[in-house]
C-alpha positions, 0 to 999 in steps of 0.5 A: 600751539605748534604749527601741526595743530593749525588747521588745514593748508596753513599748518601744511604750508608751515611744515613744508617751510620748516622742511625746506629750511632744514634741507637748505641748511644741510645743502647750502649751510644757510637758507640764504646761501641755498637761495643764492645757489638756486638763483645760480642754477636758474641762470644755468638753465636759462631762467634769466629773470628769476631770483630766489630769496628763500628755499620754500617758494613762499613769498619773500621780499627778495624773490621774483619769478617772471612769466617768461621764466615760468614758461621756460620752466 
């Protein structure tokens, strides 16, 4: 069974994750390099306590976003 056959939001989330990985690889070479670029850009716009571990925004062991940074965003 492919993710497109999964019910509701689970299938949607997996599809979005796949799409974000494709974009990340096109722009950054790899998803991890793109995540580093996201973190660098976050610093440029004043988000000092956020680190990105993936391109999708889904939970990842290396990702963290502070409430203070969310308010700034």
